[in-house]
Backbone as XML, in Angstrom:
<?xml version="1.0"?>
<chain id="A" units="angstrom">
  <residue number="1" name="MET">
    <atom name="N" x="163.983" y="251.314" z="35.491"/>
    <atom name="CA" x="163.807" y="251.310" z="34.059"/>
    <atom name="C" x="164.607" y="252.478" z="33.512"/>
  </residue>
  <residue number="2" name="SER">
    <atom name="N" x="165.230" y="252.258" z="32.364"/>
    <atom name="CA" x="166.064" y="253.330" z="31.753"/>
    <atom name="C" x="165.181" y="254.333" z="31.142"/>
  </residue>
  <residue number="3" name="THR">
    <atom name="N" x="165.819" y="255.503" z="30.778"/>
    <atom name="CA" x="165.069" y="256.593" z="30.144"/>
    <atom name="C" x="165.115" y="256.519" z="28.598"/>
  </residue>
  <residue number="4" name="LYS">
    <atom name="N" x="165.926" y="255.562" z="28.088"/>
    <atom name="CA" x="165.994" y="255.535" z="26.587"/>
    <atom name="C" x="164.715" y="254.892" z="25.993"/>
  </residue>
  <residue number="5" name="LYS">
    <atom name="N" x="164.472" y="255.160" z="24.737"/>
    <atom name="CA" x="163.268" y="254.750" z="24.040"/>
    <atom name="C" x="163.268" y="253.218" z="23.954"/>
  </residue>
  <residue number="6" name="ILE">
    <atom name="N" x="162.143" y="252.659" z="24.435"/>
    <atom name="CA" x="161.970" y="251.191" z="24.286"/>
    <atom name="C" x="160.927" y="250.967" z="23.210"/>
  </residue>
  <residue number="7" name="PRO">
    <atom name="N" x="161.264" y="250.093" z="22.224"/>
    <atom name="CA" x="160.301" y="249.838" z="21.184"/>
    <atom name="C" x="159.027" y="249.225" z="21.724"/>
  </residue>
  <residue number="8" name="THR">
    <atom name="N" x="157.918" y="249.566" z="21.126"/>
    <atom name="CA" x="156.610" y="249.014" z="21.565"/>
    <atom name="C" x="156.196" y="247.813" z="20.774"/>
  </residue>
  <residue number="9" name="ASN">
    <atom name="N" x="157.016" y="247.414" z="19.829"/>
    <atom name="CA" x="156.713" y="246.227" z="19.023"/>
    <atom name="C" x="157.866" y="245.234" z="19.112"/>
  </residue>
  <residue number="10" name="THR">
    <atom name="N" x="157.653" y="244.077" z="18.612"/>
    <atom name="CA" x="158.650" y="242.991" z="18.634"/>
    <atom name="C" x="159.737" y="243.209" z="17.630"/>
  </residue>
  <residue number="11" name="LEU">
    <atom name="N" x="160.986" y="242.960" z="17.996"/>
    <atom name="CA" x="162.121" y="243.065" z="17.110"/>
    <atom name="C" x="162.814" y="241.723" z="16.985"/>
  </residue>
  <residue number="12" name="THR">
    <atom name="N" x="163.435" y="241.482" z="15.823"/>
    <atom name="CA" x="164.179" y="240.254" z="15.667"/>
    <atom name="C" x="165.521" y="240.449" z="16.420"/>
  </residue>
  <residue number="13" name="ARG">
    <atom name="N" x="165.906" y="239.498" z="17.165"/>
    <atom name="CA" x="167.118" y="239.572" z="17.984"/>
    <atom name="C" x="168.084" y="238.445" z="17.674"/>
  </residue>
  <residue number="14" name="ASP">
    <atom name="N" x="169.356" y="238.683" z="17.831"/>
    <atom name="CA" x="170.354" y="237.653" z="17.613"/>
    <atom name="C" x="170.448" y="236.834" z="18.879"/>
  </residue>
  <residue number="15" name="LEU">
    <atom name="N" x="170.166" y="235.532" z="18.803"/>
    <atom name="CA" x="170.154" y="234.675" z="20.015"/>
    <atom name="C" x="171.583" y="234.554" z="20.626"/>
  </residue>
  <residue number="16" name="CYS">
    <atom name="N" x="172.598" y="234.576" z="19.788"/>
    <atom name="CA" x="173.957" y="234.514" z="20.299"/>
    <atom name="C" x="174.298" y="235.703" z="21.167"/>
  </residue>
  <residue number="17" name="ASP">
    <atom name="N" x="173.876" y="236.863" z="20.736"/>
    <atom name="CA" x="174.116" y="238.105" z="21.487"/>
    <atom name="C" x="173.303" y="238.074" z="22.779"/>
  </residue>
  <residue number="18" name="LEU">
    <atom name="N" x="172.047" y="237.602" z="22.700"/>
    <atom name="CA" x="171.241" y="237.598" z="23.860"/>
    <atom name="C" x="171.699" y="236.584" z="24.899"/>
  </residue>
  <residue number="19" name="ALA">
    <atom name="N" x="172.263" y="235.476" z="24.506"/>
    <atom name="CA" x="172.785" y="234.459" z="25.383"/>
    <atom name="C" x="174.137" y="234.674" z="25.898"/>
  </residue>
  <residue number="20" name="ALA">
    <atom name="N" x="174.900" y="235.639" z="25.316"/>
    <atom name="CA" x="176.249" y="235.876" z="25.700"/>
    <atom name="C" x="176.507" y="236.111" z="27.212"/>
  </residue>
  <residue number="21" name="PRO">
    <atom name="N" x="175.676" y="236.958" z="27.891"/>
    <atom name="CA" x="176.018" y="237.240" z="29.310"/>
    <atom name="C" x="175.851" y="235.950" z="30.184"/>
  </residue>
  <residue number="22" name="THR">
    <atom name="N" x="174.973" y="235.096" z="29.889"/>
    <atom name="CA" x="174.774" y="233.891" z="30.761"/>
    <atom name="C" x="175.495" y="232.722" z="30.245"/>
  </residue>
  <residue number="23" name="GLY">
    <atom name="N" x="175.801" y="232.667" z="28.895"/>
    <atom name="CA" x="176.378" y="231.576" z="28.275"/>
    <atom name="C" x="175.396" y="230.503" z="27.882"/>
  </residue>
  <residue number="24" name="ASN">
    <atom name="N" x="174.117" y="230.721" z="28.087"/>
    <atom name="CA" x="173.081" y="229.736" z="27.727"/>
    <atom name="C" x="171.802" y="230.482" z="27.470"/>
  </residue>
  <residue number="25" name="ILE">
    <atom name="N" x="171.169" y="230.204" z="26.325"/>
    <atom name="CA" x="169.962" y="230.904" z="25.974"/>
    <atom name="C" x="168.802" y="230.620" z="26.954"/>
  </residue>
  <residue number="26" name="TYR">
    <atom name="N" x="168.758" y="229.375" z="27.440"/>
    <atom name="CA" x="167.696" y="229.020" z="28.341"/>
    <atom name="C" x="167.810" y="229.733" z="29.669"/>
  </residue>
  <residue number="27" name="GLU">
    <atom name="N" x="169.018" y="229.930" z="30.201"/>
    <atom name="CA" x="169.268" y="230.698" z="31.424"/>
    <atom name="C" x="168.867" y="232.139" z="31.182"/>
  </residue>
  <residue number="28" name="THR">
    <atom name="N" x="169.148" y="232.679" z="29.977"/>
    <atom name="CA" x="168.799" y="234.034" z="29.629"/>
    <atom name="C" x="167.271" y="234.170" z="29.630"/>
  </residue>
  <residue number="29" name="VAL">
    <atom name="N" x="166.562" y="233.232" z="29.076"/>
    <atom name="CA" x="165.108" y="233.291" z="29.007"/>
    <atom name="C" x="164.530" y="233.256" z="30.403"/>
  </residue>
  <residue number="30" name="VAL">
    <atom name="N" x="165.082" y="232.450" z="31.287"/>
    <atom name="CA" x="164.570" y="232.448" z="32.704"/>
    <atom name="C" x="164.804" y="233.804" z="33.373"/>
  </residue>
  <residue number="31" name="VAL">
    <atom name="N" x="166.015" y="234.392" z="33.190"/>
    <atom name="CA" x="166.278" y="235.726" z="33.788"/>
    <atom name="C" x="165.314" y="236.735" z="33.251"/>
  </residue>
  <residue number="32" name="LEU">
    <atom name="N" x="165.097" y="236.755" z="31.897"/>
    <atom name="CA" x="164.212" y="237.675" z="31.306"/>
    <atom name="C" x="162.760" y="237.527" z="31.743"/>
  </residue>
  <residue number="33" name="SER">
    <atom name="N" x="162.340" y="236.319" z="31.807"/>
    <atom name="CA" x="160.898" y="236.033" z="32.256"/>
    <atom name="C" x="160.686" y="236.453" z="33.721"/>
  </residue>
  <residue number="34" name="LYS">
    <atom name="N" x="161.672" y="236.230" z="34.559"/>
    <atom name="CA" x="161.499" y="236.655" z="35.973"/>
    <atom name="C" x="161.504" y="238.156" z="36.086"/>
  </residue>
  <residue number="35" name="ARG">
    <atom name="N" x="162.337" y="238.840" z="35.343"/>
    <atom name="CA" x="162.374" y="240.290" z="35.364"/>
    <atom name="C" x="161.070" y="240.861" z="34.734"/>
  </residue>
  <residue number="36" name="ALA">
    <atom name="N" x="160.576" y="240.289" z="33.688"/>
    <atom name="CA" x="159.331" y="240.716" z="33.052"/>
    <atom name="C" x="158.173" y="240.576" z="34.052"/>
  </residue>
  <residue number="37" name="ASN">
    <atom name="N" x="158.126" y="239.481" z="34.784"/>
    <atom name="CA" x="157.107" y="239.268" z="35.815"/>
    <atom name="C" x="157.177" y="240.367" z="36.866"/>
  </residue>
  <residue number="38" name="GLN">
    <atom name="N" x="158.407" y="240.711" z="37.319"/>
    <atom name="CA" x="158.545" y="241.775" z="38.311"/>
    <atom name="C" x="158.018" y="243.104" z="37.746"/>
  </residue>
  <residue number="39" name="ILE">
    <atom name="N" x="158.323" y="243.422" z="36.557"/>
    <atom name="CA" x="157.878" y="244.652" z="35.963"/>
    <atom name="C" x="156.334" y="244.684" z="35.806"/>
  </residue>
  <residue number="40" name="ALA">
    <atom name="N" x="155.753" y="243.574" z="35.370"/>
    <atom name="CA" x="154.287" y="243.405" z="35.201"/>
    <atom name="C" x="153.576" y="243.604" z="36.528"/>
  </residue>
  <residue number="41" name="ILE">
    <atom name="N" x="154.094" y="242.978" z="37.593"/>
    <atom name="CA" x="153.515" y="243.129" z="38.932"/>
    <atom name="C" x="153.610" y="244.579" z="39.439"/>
  </residue>
  <residue number="42" name="ALA">
    <atom name="N" x="154.702" y="245.230" z="39.241"/>
    <atom name="CA" x="154.868" y="246.614" z="39.647"/>
    <atom name="C" x="153.877" y="247.531" z="38.837"/>
  </residue>
  <residue number="43" name="GLU">
    <atom name="N" x="153.716" y="247.292" z="37.581"/>
    <atom name="CA" x="152.784" y="248.069" z="36.743"/>
    <atom name="C" x="151.394" y="247.839" z="37.174"/>
  </residue>
  <residue number="44" name="LYS">
    <atom name="N" x="151.046" y="246.600" z="37.487"/>
    <atom name="CA" x="149.680" y="246.257" z="37.911"/>
    <atom name="C" x="149.396" y="246.951" z="39.274"/>
  </residue>
  <residue number="45" name="LYS">
    <atom name="N" x="150.347" y="246.997" z="40.180"/>
    <atom name="CA" x="150.055" y="247.631" z="41.446"/>
    <atom name="C" x="149.877" y="249.121" z="41.301"/>
  </residue>
  <residue number="46" name="GLU">
    <atom name="N" x="150.691" y="249.694" z="40.410"/>
    <atom name="CA" x="150.609" y="251.125" z="40.132"/>
    <atom name="C" x="149.265" y="251.463" z="39.506"/>
  </residue>
  <residue number="47" name="LEU">
    <atom name="N" x="148.829" y="250.686" z="38.507"/>
    <atom name="CA" x="147.534" y="250.914" z="37.877"/>
    <atom name="C" x="146.363" y="250.756" z="38.850"/>
  </residue>
  <residue number="48" name="THR">
    <atom name="N" x="146.426" y="249.707" z="39.678"/>
    <atom name="CA" x="145.321" y="249.475" z="40.634"/>
    <atom name="C" x="145.256" y="250.651" z="41.673"/>
  </residue>
  <residue number="49" name="LYS">
    <atom name="N" x="146.433" y="251.124" z="42.080"/>
    <atom name="CA" x="146.480" y="252.253" z="42.986"/>
    <atom name="C" x="145.822" y="253.515" z="42.373"/>
  </residue>
  <residue number="50" name="ARG">
    <atom name="N" x="146.154" y="253.784" z="41.109"/>
    <atom name="CA" x="145.607" y="254.978" z="40.461"/>
    <atom name="C" x="144.126" y="254.821" z="40.236"/>
  </residue>
  <residue number="51" name="LEU">
    <atom name="N" x="143.651" y="253.608" z="39.905"/>
    <atom name="CA" x="142.253" y="253.441" z="39.628"/>
    <atom name="C" x="141.398" y="253.352" z="40.886"/>
  </residue>
  <residue number="52" name="GLU">
    <atom name="N" x="141.998" y="253.084" z="42.012"/>
    <atom name="CA" x="141.230" y="253.019" z="43.312"/>
    <atom name="C" x="140.592" y="254.322" z="43.612"/>
  </residue>
  <residue number="53" name="GLU">
    <atom name="N" x="141.153" y="255.463" z="43.136"/>
    <atom name="CA" x="140.581" y="256.792" z="43.376"/>
    <atom name="C" x="139.198" y="256.884" z="42.772"/>
  </residue>
  <residue number="54" name="PHE">
    <atom name="N" x="138.910" y="256.104" z="41.775"/>
    <atom name="CA" x="137.669" y="256.175" z="41.065"/>
    <atom name="C" x="136.625" y="255.150" z="41.587"/>
  </residue>
  <residue number="55" name="LYS">
    <atom name="N" x="137.064" y="254.328" z="42.490"/>
    <atom name="CA" x="136.191" y="253.237" z="42.939"/>
    <atom name="C" x="135.064" y="253.818" z="43.874"/>
  </residue>
  <residue number="56" name="ASN">
    <atom name="N" x="133.880" y="253.343" z="43.553"/>
    <atom name="CA" x="132.712" y="253.741" z="44.330"/>
    <atom name="C" x="131.781" y="252.554" z="44.359"/>
  </residue>
  <residue number="57" name="ASP">
    <atom name="N" x="131.292" y="252.179" z="45.517"/>
    <atom name="CA" x="130.560" y="250.922" z="45.658"/>
    <atom name="C" x="129.135" y="251.071" z="45.005"/>
  </residue>
  <residue number="58" name="ARG">
    <atom name="N" x="128.680" y="252.301" z="44.789"/>
    <atom name="CA" x="127.337" y="252.501" z="44.253"/>
    <atom name="C" x="127.396" y="252.978" z="42.747"/>
  </residue>
  <residue number="59" name="ASP">
    <atom name="N" x="128.493" y="252.752" z="42.069"/>
    <atom name="CA" x="128.562" y="253.133" z="40.636"/>
    <atom name="C" x="127.514" y="252.408" z="39.802"/>
  </residue>
  <residue number="60" name="THR">
    <atom name="N" x="126.967" y="253.075" z="38.868"/>
    <atom name="CA" x="126.087" y="252.456" z="37.902"/>
    <atom name="C" x="126.898" y="252.289" z="36.593"/>
  </residue>
  <residue number="61" name="MET">
    <atom name="N" x="126.381" y="251.556" z="35.663"/>
    <atom name="CA" x="127.088" y="251.315" z="34.377"/>
    <atom name="C" x="127.293" y="252.670" z="33.668"/>
  </residue>
  <residue number="62" name="GLU">
    <atom name="N" x="126.331" y="253.548" z="33.719"/>
    <atom name="CA" x="126.471" y="254.839" z="33.059"/>
    <atom name="C" x="127.585" y="255.665" z="33.631"/>
  </residue>
  <residue number="63" name="GLU">
    <atom name="N" x="127.691" y="255.641" z="34.929"/>
    <atom name="CA" x="128.788" y="256.440" z="35.596"/>
    <atom name="C" x="130.160" y="255.860" z="35.292"/>
  </residue>
  <residue number="64" name="ILE">
    <atom name="N" x="130.284" y="254.554" z="35.175"/>
    <atom name="CA" x="131.568" y="253.952" z="34.919"/>
    <atom name="C" x="132.004" y="254.289" z="33.516"/>
  </residue>
  <residue number="65" name="SER">
    <atom name="N" x="131.106" y="254.189" z="32.550"/>
    <atom name="CA" x="131.492" y="254.427" z="31.138"/>
    <atom name="C" x="131.794" y="255.887" z="30.861"/>
  </residue>
  <residue number="66" name="GLU">
    <atom name="N" x="131.306" y="256.820" z="31.693"/>
    <atom name="CA" x="131.493" y="258.223" z="31.395"/>
    <atom name="C" x="132.723" y="258.811" z="32.066"/>
  </residue>
  <residue number="67" name="ASN">
    <atom name="N" x="133.427" y="258.063" z="32.869"/>
    <atom name="CA" x="134.592" y="258.618" z="33.591"/>
    <atom name="C" x="135.786" y="258.730" z="32.620"/>
  </residue>
  <residue number="68" name="ARG">
    <atom name="N" x="135.987" y="259.906" z="32.139"/>
    <atom name="CA" x="137.082" y="260.189" z="31.134"/>
    <atom name="C" x="138.514" y="260.012" z="31.770"/>
  </residue>
  <residue number="69" name="GLU">
    <atom name="N" x="138.698" y="260.472" z="32.958"/>
    <atom name="CA" x="140.004" y="260.332" z="33.573"/>
    <atom name="C" x="140.401" y="258.895" z="33.699"/>
  </residue>
  <residue number="70" name="GLN">
    <atom name="N" x="139.507" y="258.051" z="34.140"/>
    <atom name="CA" x="139.806" y="256.625" z="34.252"/>
    <atom name="C" x="140.143" y="256.006" z="32.940"/>
  </residue>
  <residue number="71" name="ILE">
    <atom name="N" x="139.444" y="256.383" z="31.900"/>
    <atom name="CA" x="139.740" y="255.864" z="30.561"/>
    <atom name="C" x="141.102" y="256.362" z="30.080"/>
  </residue>
  <residue number="72" name="GLU">
    <atom name="N" x="141.466" y="257.591" z="30.344"/>
    <atom name="CA" x="142.793" y="258.125" z="29.926"/>
    <atom name="C" x="143.914" y="257.364" z="30.680"/>
  </residue>
  <residue number="73" name="ILE">
    <atom name="N" x="143.737" y="257.034" z="31.942"/>
    <atom name="CA" x="144.740" y="256.332" z="32.680"/>
    <atom name="C" x="144.920" y="254.956" z="32.097"/>
  </residue>
  <residue number="74" name="SER">
    <atom name="N" x="143.774" y="254.271" z="31.799"/>
    <atom name="CA" x="143.842" y="252.925" z="31.205"/>
    <atom name="C" x="144.513" y="252.932" z="29.856"/>
  </residue>
  <residue number="75" name="LYS">
    <atom name="N" x="144.210" y="253.928" z="29.037"/>
    <atom name="CA" x="144.869" y="254.030" z="27.693"/>
    <atom name="C" x="146.338" y="254.296" z="27.801"/>
  </residue>
  <residue number="76" name="TYR">
    <atom name="N" x="146.739" y="255.078" z="28.842"/>
    <atom name="CA" x="148.172" y="255.300" z="29.017"/>
    <atom name="C" x="148.909" y="253.974" z="29.284"/>
  </residue>
  <residue number="77" name="TYR">
    <atom name="N" x="148.368" y="253.205" z="30.128"/>
    <atom name="CA" x="149.008" y="251.926" z="30.458"/>
    <atom name="C" x="148.984" y="250.930" z="29.278"/>
  </residue>
  <residue number="78" name="GLU">
    <atom name="N" x="147.960" y="250.995" z="28.464"/>
    <atom name="CA" x="147.892" y="250.153" z="27.274"/>
    <atom name="C" x="148.942" y="250.485" z="26.230"/>
  </residue>
  <residue number="79" name="ARG">
    <atom name="N" x="149.326" y="251.801" z="26.216"/>
    <atom name="CA" x="150.392" y="252.290" z="25.240"/>
    <atom name="C" x="151.766" y="251.960" z="25.677"/>
  </residue>
  <residue number="80" name="GLN">
    <atom name="N" x="151.972" y="251.628" z="26.963"/>
    <atom name="CA" x="153.323" y="251.391" z="27.470"/>
    <atom name="C" x="153.881" y="250.098" z="26.797"/>
  </residue>
  <residue number="81" name="PRO">
    <atom name="N" x="155.216" y="250.031" z="26.737"/>
    <atom name="CA" x="155.838" y="248.805" z="26.138"/>
    <atom name="C" x="155.547" y="247.595" z="27.026"/>
  </residue>
  <residue number="82" name="LYS">
    <atom name="N" x="155.516" y="246.424" z="26.436"/>
    <atom name="CA" x="155.267" y="245.180" z="27.187"/>
    <atom name="C" x="156.439" y="244.948" z="28.118"/>
  </residue>
  <residue number="83" name="PRO">
    <atom name="N" x="156.126" y="244.354" z="29.299"/>
    <atom name="CA" x="157.135" y="244.055" z="30.291"/>
    <atom name="C" x="158.288" y="243.215" z="29.710"/>
  </residue>
  <residue number="84" name="SER">
    <atom name="N" x="158.005" y="242.329" z="28.813"/>
    <atom name="CA" x="159.117" y="241.467" z="28.235"/>
    <atom name="C" x="160.074" y="242.363" z="27.449"/>
  </residue>
  <residue number="85" name="LEU">
    <atom name="N" x="159.552" y="243.371" z="26.681"/>
    <atom name="CA" x="160.460" y="244.262" z="25.938"/>
    <atom name="C" x="161.298" y="245.132" z="26.850"/>
  </residue>
  <residue number="86" name="ILE">
    <atom name="N" x="160.679" y="245.608" z="27.950"/>
    <atom name="CA" x="161.457" y="246.366" z="28.902"/>
    <atom name="C" x="162.566" y="245.471" z="29.486"/>
  </residue>
  <residue number="87" name="ALA">
    <atom name="N" x="162.237" y="244.269" z="29.845"/>
    <atom name="CA" x="163.196" y="243.355" z="30.491"/>
    <atom name="C" x="164.376" y="243.088" z="29.520"/>
  </residue>
  <residue number="88" name="ILE">
    <atom name="N" x="164.053" y="242.870" z="28.230"/>
    <atom name="CA" x="165.196" y="242.640" z="27.242"/>
    <atom name="C" x="166.065" y="243.876" z="27.142"/>
  </residue>
  <residue number="89" name="GLU">
    <atom name="N" x="165.495" y="245.057" z="27.134"/>
    <atom name="CA" x="166.317" y="246.297" z="26.997"/>
    <atom name="C" x="167.189" y="246.442" z="28.258"/>
  </residue>
  <residue number="90" name="GLU">
    <atom name="N" x="166.602" y="246.211" z="29.406"/>
    <atom name="CA" x="167.433" y="246.298" z="30.645"/>
    <atom name="C" x="168.548" y="245.283" z="30.677"/>
  </residue>
  <residue number="91" name="PHE">
    <atom name="N" x="168.228" y="244.046" z="30.198"/>
    <atom name="CA" x="169.257" y="242.988" z="30.153"/>
    <atom name="C" x="170.340" y="243.359" z="29.227"/>
  </residue>
  <residue number="92" name="ASN">
    <atom name="N" x="170.003" y="243.815" z="28.051"/>
    <atom name="CA" x="171.050" y="244.237" z="27.064"/>
    <atom name="C" x="171.866" y="245.385" z="27.585"/>
  </residue>
  <residue number="93" name="GLY">
    <atom name="N" x="171.239" y="246.266" z="28.376"/>
    <atom name="CA" x="171.947" y="247.440" z="28.896"/>
    <atom name="C" x="172.765" y="247.143" z="30.136"/>
  </residue>
  <residue number="94" name="GLY">
    <atom name="N" x="172.709" y="245.842" z="30.637"/>
    <atom name="CA" x="173.468" y="245.533" z="31.855"/>
    <atom name="C" x="172.816" y="246.023" z="33.129"/>
  </residue>
  <residue number="95" name="GLU">
    <atom name="N" x="171.553" y="246.314" z="33.082"/>
    <atom name="CA" x="170.866" y="246.884" z="34.232"/>
    <atom name="C" x="170.164" y="245.818" z="35.108"/>
  </residue>
  <residue number="96" name="VAL">
    <atom name="N" x="170.215" y="244.546" z="34.696"/>
    <atom name="CA" x="169.593" y="243.474" z="35.405"/>
    <atom name="C" x="170.667" y="242.659" z="36.197"/>
  </residue>
  <residue number="97" name="TYR">
    <atom name="N" x="170.441" y="242.586" z="37.542"/>
    <atom name="CA" x="171.350" y="241.792" z="38.358"/>
    <atom name="C" x="170.731" y="240.392" z="38.491"/>
  </residue>
  <residue number="98" name="TYR">
    <atom name="N" x="171.550" y="239.411" z="38.234"/>
    <atom name="CA" x="171.120" y="238.022" z="38.458"/>
    <atom name="C" x="172.286" y="237.170" z="38.946"/>
  </residue>
  <residue number="99" name="ARG">
    <atom name="N" x="171.931" y="236.087" z="39.572"/>
    <atom name="CA" x="172.980" y="235.162" z="39.998"/>
    <atom name="C" x="172.441" y="233.737" z="39.863"/>
  </residue>
  <residue number="100" name="MET">
    <atom name="N" x="173.314" y="232.763" z="39.646"/>
    <atom name="CA" x="172.844" y="231.409" z="39.559"/>
    <atom name="C" x="173.025" y="230.726" z="40.900"/>
  </residue>
  <residue number="101" name="ALA">
    <atom name="N" x="172.052" y="229.943" z="41.235"/>
    <atom name="CA" x="172.072" y="229.206" z="42.468"/>
    <atom name="C" x="173.180" y="228.175" z="42.438"/>
  </residue>
  <residue number="102" name="LYS">
    <atom name="N" x="173.929" y="227.992" z="43.551"/>
    <atom name="CA" x="174.986" y="227.001" z="43.603"/>
    <atom name="C" x="174.434" y="225.641" z="43.566"/>
  </residue>
  <residue number="103" name="LYS">
    <atom name="N" x="175.131" y="224.748" z="42.822"/>
    <atom name="CA" x="174.735" y="223.354" z="42.794"/>
    <atom name="C" x="175.210" y="222.667" z="44.027"/>
  </residue>
  <residue number="104" name="GLU">
    <atom name="N" x="174.506" y="221.591" z="44.435"/>
    <atom name="CA" x="174.845" y="220.865" z="45.633"/>
    <atom name="C" x="176.231" y="220.219" z="45.531"/>
  </residue>
  <residue number="105" name="ASN">
    <atom name="N" x="176.696" y="219.785" z="44.354"/>
    <atom name="CA" x="177.976" y="219.170" z="44.156"/>
    <atom name="C" x="179.185" y="220.110" z="44.382"/>
  </residue>
  <residue number="106" name="GLU">
    <atom name="N" x="178.916" y="221.400" z="44.204"/>
    <atom name="CA" x="180.026" y="222.343" z="44.302"/>
    <atom name="C" x="180.298" y="222.841" z="45.703"/>
  </residue>
</chain>
């Protein structure tokens, strides 16, 4: 992921510019969705790993709701840009590698 600022809200985009690298908007959408899924899975693993530190088999509801560190970690991840927005920024910046599968006729 690049270090430049990624917007946290949705922006209007020019479909022609977005489709230019692949030549087809539908292929671009497939590339973006696969990259967004990769990002989401990585973030989920990272969040799970960080929250495992707080896991205790004998927690009561009062103990769970009072854990400030756990709440701060969760809030941090909620403030992060959506995986689809990160994927679009990476795609526009040329940071996403993709290739098309060869057709059987070729």
